[in-house]
Chimera marker file (.cmm) of the C-alpha trace (Angstrom):
<marker_set name="trace">
<marker id="1" x="93.759" y="88.153" z="149.275" r="1" g="1" b="0" radius="0.5"/>
<marker id="2" x="91.298" y="85.585" z="147.969" r="1" g="1" b="0" radius="0.5"/>
<marker id="3" x="88.304" y="86.218" z="145.767" r="1" g="1" b="0" radius="0.5"/>
<marker id="4" x="85.795" y="86.346" z="148.643" r="1" g="1" b="0" radius="0.5"/>
<marker id="5" x="87.678" y="89.188" z="150.304" r="1" g="1" b="0" radius="0.5"/>
<marker id="6" x="87.766" y="91.098" z="147.030" r="1" g="1" b="0" radius="0.5"/>
<marker id="7" x="84.025" y="90.633" z="146.571" r="1" g="1" b="0" radius="0.5"/>
<marker id="8" x="83.386" y="91.818" z="150.133" r="1" g="1" b="0" radius="0.5"/>
<marker id="9" x="85.145" y="95.075" z="149.267" r="1" g="1" b="0" radius="0.5"/>
<marker id="10" x="82.428" y="95.716" z="146.674" r="1" g="1" b="0" radius="0.5"/>
<marker id="11" x="79.790" y="95.716" z="149.411" r="1" g="1" b="0" radius="0.5"/>
<marker id="12" x="81.404" y="98.817" z="150.926" r="1" g="1" b="0" radius="0.5"/>
<marker id="13" x="80.627" y="100.934" z="147.847" r="1" g="1" b="0" radius="0.5"/>
<marker id="14" x="78.087" y="103.652" z="148.640" r="1" g="1" b="0" radius="0.5"/>
<marker id="15" x="75.902" y="105.727" z="146.354" r="1" g="1" b="0" radius="0.5"/>
<marker id="16" x="77.205" y="109.229" z="145.653" r="1" g="1" b="0" radius="0.5"/>
<marker id="17" x="74.805" y="112.131" z="145.280" r="1" g="1" b="0" radius="0.5"/>
<marker id="18" x="75.207" y="114.264" z="142.189" r="1" g="1" b="0" radius="0.5"/>
<marker id="19" x="75.516" y="118.024" z="142.542" r="1" g="1" b="0" radius="0.5"/>
<marker id="20" x="72.149" y="119.792" z="142.426" r="1" g="1" b="0" radius="0.5"/>
<marker id="21" x="70.843" y="120.847" z="139.005" r="1" g="1" b="0" radius="0.5"/>
<marker id="22" x="73.631" y="118.979" z="137.213" r="1" g="1" b="0" radius="0.5"/>
<marker id="23" x="71.264" y="117.336" z="134.730" r="1" g="1" b="0" radius="0.5"/>
<marker id="24" x="69.623" y="120.641" z="133.864" r="1" g="1" b="0" radius="0.5"/>
<marker id="25" x="73.029" y="122.255" z="133.320" r="1" g="1" b="0" radius="0.5"/>
<marker id="26" x="74.080" y="119.442" z="130.999" r="1" g="1" b="0" radius="0.5"/>
<marker id="27" x="70.847" y="119.705" z="128.996" r="1" g="1" b="0" radius="0.5"/>
<marker id="28" x="71.203" y="123.490" z="128.778" r="1" g="1" b="0" radius="0.5"/>
<marker id="29" x="74.767" y="123.143" z="127.511" r="1" g="1" b="0" radius="0.5"/>
<marker id="30" x="73.718" y="120.614" z="124.846" r="1" g="1" b="0" radius="0.5"/>
<marker id="31" x="70.826" y="122.772" z="123.673" r="1" g="1" b="0" radius="0.5"/>
<marker id="32" x="72.890" y="125.955" z="123.527" r="1" g="1" b="0" radius="0.5"/>
<marker id="33" x="75.658" y="124.473" z="121.392" r="1" g="1" b="0" radius="0.5"/>
<marker id="34" x="75.272" y="125.192" z="117.682" r="1" g="1" b="0" radius="0.5"/>
<marker id="35" x="75.604" y="122.637" z="114.943" r="1" g="1" b="0" radius="0.5"/>
<marker id="36" x="78.737" y="123.299" z="112.970" r="1" g="1" b="0" radius="0.5"/>
<marker id="37" x="78.429" y="122.659" z="109.270" r="1" g="1" b="0" radius="0.5"/>
<marker id="38" x="81.332" y="121.909" z="106.969" r="1" g="1" b="0" radius="0.5"/>
<marker id="39" x="82.566" y="124.863" z="104.901" r="1" g="1" b="0" radius="0.5"/>
<marker id="40" x="81.257" y="125.096" z="101.348" r="1" g="1" b="0" radius="0.5"/>
<marker id="41" x="84.747" y="124.728" z="99.872" r="1" g="1" b="0" radius="0.5"/>
<marker id="42" x="85.161" y="121.383" z="101.621" r="1" g="1" b="0" radius="0.5"/>
<marker id="43" x="81.809" y="120.192" z="100.296" r="1" g="1" b="0" radius="0.5"/>
<marker id="44" x="82.734" y="121.191" z="96.742" r="1" g="1" b="0" radius="0.5"/>
<marker id="45" x="86.182" y="119.584" z="97.035" r="1" g="1" b="0" radius="0.5"/>
<marker id="46" x="84.730" y="116.324" z="98.364" r="1" g="1" b="0" radius="0.5"/>
<marker id="47" x="82.039" y="116.213" z="95.681" r="1" g="1" b="0" radius="0.5"/>
<marker id="48" x="84.480" y="116.867" z="92.860" r="1" g="1" b="0" radius="0.5"/>
<marker id="49" x="86.917" y="114.304" z="94.245" r="1" g="1" b="0" radius="0.5"/>
<marker id="50" x="84.239" y="111.632" z="94.422" r="1" g="1" b="0" radius="0.5"/>
<marker id="51" x="83.072" y="112.509" z="90.925" r="1" g="1" b="0" radius="0.5"/>
<marker id="52" x="86.643" y="112.199" z="89.637" r="1" g="1" b="0" radius="0.5"/>
<marker id="53" x="87.115" y="108.789" z="91.248" r="1" g="1" b="0" radius="0.5"/>
<marker id="54" x="83.793" y="107.564" z="89.828" r="1" g="1" b="0" radius="0.5"/>
<marker id="55" x="84.714" y="108.821" z="86.331" r="1" g="1" b="0" radius="0.5"/>
<marker id="56" x="88.079" y="107.049" z="86.518" r="1" g="1" b="0" radius="0.5"/>
<marker id="57" x="86.425" y="103.791" z="87.574" r="1" g="1" b="0" radius="0.5"/>
<marker id="58" x="83.913" y="103.942" z="84.728" r="1" g="1" b="0" radius="0.5"/>
<marker id="59" x="86.560" y="104.795" z="82.132" r="1" g="1" b="0" radius="0.5"/>
<marker id="60" x="88.854" y="101.981" z="83.282" r="1" g="1" b="0" radius="0.5"/>
<marker id="61" x="85.917" y="99.558" z="83.142" r="1" g="1" b="0" radius="0.5"/>
<marker id="62" x="85.084" y="100.475" z="79.546" r="1" g="1" b="0" radius="0.5"/>
<marker id="63" x="88.738" y="100.431" z="78.448" r="1" g="1" b="0" radius="0.5"/>
<marker id="64" x="89.261" y="96.968" z="79.943" r="1" g="1" b="0" radius="0.5"/>
<marker id="65" x="86.065" y="95.546" z="78.475" r="1" g="1" b="0" radius="0.5"/>
<marker id="66" x="86.840" y="96.814" z="74.958" r="1" g="1" b="0" radius="0.5"/>
<marker id="67" x="90.409" y="95.432" z="74.965" r="1" g="1" b="0" radius="0.5"/>
<marker id="68" x="89.570" y="91.817" z="75.722" r="1" g="1" b="0" radius="0.5"/>
<marker id="69" x="91.906" y="89.621" z="73.698" r="1" g="1" b="0" radius="0.5"/>
<marker id="70" x="90.157" y="86.294" z="73.927" r="1" g="1" b="0" radius="0.5"/>
<marker id="71" x="92.340" y="84.701" z="71.262" r="1" g="1" b="0" radius="0.5"/>
<marker id="72" x="95.527" y="85.441" z="73.186" r="1" g="1" b="0" radius="0.5"/>
<marker id="73" x="93.998" y="84.245" z="76.423" r="1" g="1" b="0" radius="0.5"/>
<marker id="74" x="92.779" y="81.027" z="74.783" r="1" g="1" b="0" radius="0.5"/>
<marker id="75" x="96.269" y="80.423" z="73.363" r="1" g="1" b="0" radius="0.5"/>
<marker id="76" x="97.852" y="80.787" z="76.797" r="1" g="1" b="0" radius="0.5"/>
<marker id="77" x="95.267" y="78.469" z="78.346" r="1" g="1" b="0" radius="0.5"/>
<marker id="78" x="95.866" y="75.733" z="75.771" r="1" g="1" b="0" radius="0.5"/>
<marker id="79" x="99.657" y="76.125" z="75.942" r="1" g="1" b="0" radius="0.5"/>
<marker id="80" x="99.678" y="75.629" z="79.697" r="1" g="1" b="0" radius="0.5"/>
<marker id="81" x="97.144" y="72.755" z="79.527" r="1" g="1" b="0" radius="0.5"/>
<marker id="82" x="94.710" y="74.640" z="81.707" r="1" g="1" b="0" radius="0.5"/>
<marker id="83" x="90.944" y="74.400" z="81.696" r="1" g="1" b="0" radius="0.5"/>
<marker id="84" x="88.869" y="77.471" z="81.018" r="1" g="1" b="0" radius="0.5"/>
<marker id="85" x="85.817" y="75.983" z="82.730" r="1" g="1" b="0" radius="0.5"/>
<marker id="86" x="84.856" y="76.576" z="86.319" r="1" g="1" b="0" radius="0.5"/>
<marker id="87" x="84.095" y="72.950" z="87.072" r="1" g="1" b="0" radius="0.5"/>
<marker id="88" x="85.432" y="71.500" z="90.287" r="1" g="1" b="0" radius="0.5"/>
<marker id="89" x="85.302" y="67.894" z="89.122" r="1" g="1" b="0" radius="0.5"/>
<marker id="90" x="86.311" y="66.263" z="85.864" r="1" g="1" b="0" radius="0.5"/>
<marker id="91" x="83.493" y="64.076" z="84.680" r="1" g="1" b="0" radius="0.5"/>
<link id1="1" id2="2" r="1" g="1" b="0" radius="0.2"/>
<link id1="2" id2="3" r="1" g="1" b="0" radius="0.2"/>
<link id1="3" id2="4" r="1" g="1" b="0" radius="0.2"/>
<link id1="4" id2="5" r="1" g="1" b="0" radius="0.2"/>
<link id1="5" id2="6" r="1" g="1" b="0" radius="0.2"/>
<link id1="6" id2="7" r="1" g="1" b="0" radius="0.2"/>
<link id1="7" id2="8" r="1" g="1" b="0" radius="0.2"/>
<link id1="8" id2="9" r="1" g="1" b="0" radius="0.2"/>
<link id1="9" id2="10" r="1" g="1" b="0" radius="0.2"/>
<link id1="10" id2="11" r="1" g="1" b="0" radius="0.2"/>
<link id1="11" id2="12" r="1" g="1" b="0" radius="0.2"/>
<link id1="12" id2="13" r="1" g="1" b="0" radius="0.2"/>
<link id1="13" id2="14" r="1" g="1" b="0" radius="0.2"/>
<link id1="14" id2="15" r="1" g="1" b="0" radius="0.2"/>
<link id1="15" id2="16" r="1" g="1" b="0" radius="0.2"/>
<link id1="16" id2="17" r="1" g="1" b="0" radius="0.2"/>
<link id1="17" id2="18" r="1" g="1" b="0" radius="0.2"/>
<link id1="18" id2="19" r="1" g="1" b="0" radius="0.2"/>
<link id1="19" id2="20" r="1" g="1" b="0" radius="0.2"/>
<link id1="20" id2="21" r="1" g="1" b="0" radius="0.2"/>
<link id1="21" id2="22" r="1" g="1" b="0" radius="0.2"/>
<link id1="22" id2="23" r="1" g="1" b="0" radius="0.2"/>
<link id1="23" id2="24" r="1" g="1" b="0" radius="0.2"/>
<link id1="24" id2="25" r="1" g="1" b="0" radius="0.2"/>
<link id1="25" id2="26" r="1" g="1" b="0" radius="0.2"/>
<link id1="26" id2="27" r="1" g="1" b="0" radius="0.2"/>
<link id1="27" id2="28" r="1" g="1" b="0" radius="0.2"/>
<link id1="28" id2="29" r="1" g="1" b="0" radius="0.2"/>
<link id1="29" id2="30" r="1" g="1" b="0" radius="0.2"/>
<link id1="30" id2="31" r="1" g="1" b="0" radius="0.2"/>
<link id1="31" id2="32" r="1" g="1" b="0" radius="0.2"/>
<link id1="32" id2="33" r="1" g="1" b="0" radius="0.2"/>
<link id1="33" id2="34" r="1" g="1" b="0" radius="0.2"/>
<link id1="34" id2="35" r="1" g="1" b="0" radius="0.2"/>
<link id1="35" id2="36" r="1" g="1" b="0" radius="0.2"/>
<link id1="36" id2="37" r="1" g="1" b="0" radius="0.2"/>
<link id1="37" id2="38" r="1" g="1" b="0" radius="0.2"/>
<link id1="38" id2="39" r="1" g="1" b="0" radius="0.2"/>
<link id1="39" id2="40" r="1" g="1" b="0" radius="0.2"/>
<link id1="40" id2="41" r="1" g="1" b="0" radius="0.2"/>
<link id1="41" id2="42" r="1" g="1" b="0" radius="0.2"/>
<link id1="42" id2="43" r="1" g="1" b="0" radius="0.2"/>
<link id1="43" id2="44" r="1" g="1" b="0" radius="0.2"/>
<link id1="44" id2="45" r="1" g="1" b="0" radius="0.2"/>
<link id1="45" id2="46" r="1" g="1" b="0" radius="0.2"/>
<link id1="46" id2="47" r="1" g="1" b="0" radius="0.2"/>
<link id1="47" id2="48" r="1" g="1" b="0" radius="0.2"/>
<link id1="48" id2="49" r="1" g="1" b="0" radius="0.2"/>
<link id1="49" id2="50" r="1" g="1" b="0" radius="0.2"/>
<link id1="50" id2="51" r="1" g="1" b="0" radius="0.2"/>
<link id1="51" id2="52" r="1" g="1" b="0" radius="0.2"/>
<link id1="52" id2="53" r="1" g="1" b="0" radius="0.2"/>
<link id1="53" id2="54" r="1" g="1" b="0" radius="0.2"/>
<link id1="54" id2="55" r="1" g="1" b="0" radius="0.2"/>
<link id1="55" id2="56" r="1" g="1" b="0" radius="0.2"/>
<link id1="56" id2="57" r="1" g="1" b="0" radius="0.2"/>
<link id1="57" id2="58" r="1" g="1" b="0" radius="0.2"/>
<link id1="58" id2="59" r="1" g="1" b="0" radius="0.2"/>
<link id1="59" id2="60" r="1" g="1" b="0" radius="0.2"/>
<link id1="60" id2="61" r="1" g="1" b="0" radius="0.2"/>
<link id1="61" id2="62" r="1" g="1" b="0" radius="0.2"/>
<link id1="62" id2="63" r="1" g="1" b="0" radius="0.2"/>
<link id1="63" id2="64" r="1" g="1" b="0" radius="0.2"/>
<link id1="64" id2="65" r="1" g="1" b="0" radius="0.2"/>
<link id1="65" id2="66" r="1" g="1" b="0" radius="0.2"/>
<link id1="66" id2="67" r="1" g="1" b="0" radius="0.2"/>
<link id1="67" id2="68" r="1" g="1" b="0" radius="0.2"/>
<link id1="68" id2="69" r="1" g="1" b="0" radius="0.2"/>
<link id1="69" id2="70" r="1" g="1" b="0" radius="0.2"/>
<link id1="70" id2="71" r="1" g="1" b="0" radius="0.2"/>
<link id1="71" id2="72" r="1" g="1" b="0" radius="0.2"/>
<link id1="72" id2="73" r="1" g="1" b="0" radius="0.2"/>
<link id1="73" id2="74" r="1" g="1" b="0" radius="0.2"/>
<link id1="74" id2="75" r="1" g="1" b="0" radius="0.2"/>
<link id1="75" id2="76" r="1" g="1" b="0" radius="0.2"/>
<link id1="76" id2="77" r="1" g="1" b="0" radius="0.2"/>
<link id1="77" id2="78" r="1" g="1" b="0" radius="0.2"/>
<link id1="78" id2="79" r="1" g="1" b="0" radius="0.2"/>
<link id1="79" id2="80" r="1" g="1" b="0" radius="0.2"/>
<link id1="80" id2="81" r="1" g="1" b="0" radius="0.2"/>
<link id1="81" id2="82" r="1" g="1" b="0" radius="0.2"/>
<link id1="82" id2="83" r="1" g="1" b="0" radius="0.2"/>
<link id1="83" id2="84" r="1" g="1" b="0" radius="0.2"/>
<link id1="84" id2="85" r="1" g="1" b="0" radius="0.2"/>
<link id1="85" id2="86" r="1" g="1" b="0" radius="0.2"/>
<link id1="86" id2="87" r="1" g="1" b="0" radius="0.2"/>
<link id1="87" id2="88" r="1" g="1" b="0" radius="0.2"/>
<link id1="88" id2="89" r="1" g="1" b="0" radius="0.2"/>
<link id1="89" id2="90" r="1" g="1" b="0" radius="0.2"/>
<link id1="90" id2="91" r="1" g="1" b="0" radius="0.2"/>
</marker_set>
């Protein structure tokens, strides 16, 4: 079966009529359904979990920033003959 025969099959498709009042039944069903809210315990658990994660991130940030050992880092950089500049080219 070549492509022209397959395309000719598409011409045989006919429009199908929907059952009467189908759209009104669908709208009525959507309007009658209630919005379901999450339980209060879930909201509290999610809020406290997010607060805990945020507190951990902030505490780790301050611990890391206060423990910067620049002398040790500089010693390692000079020992390994590395550059501590972000230049791409040596001029």
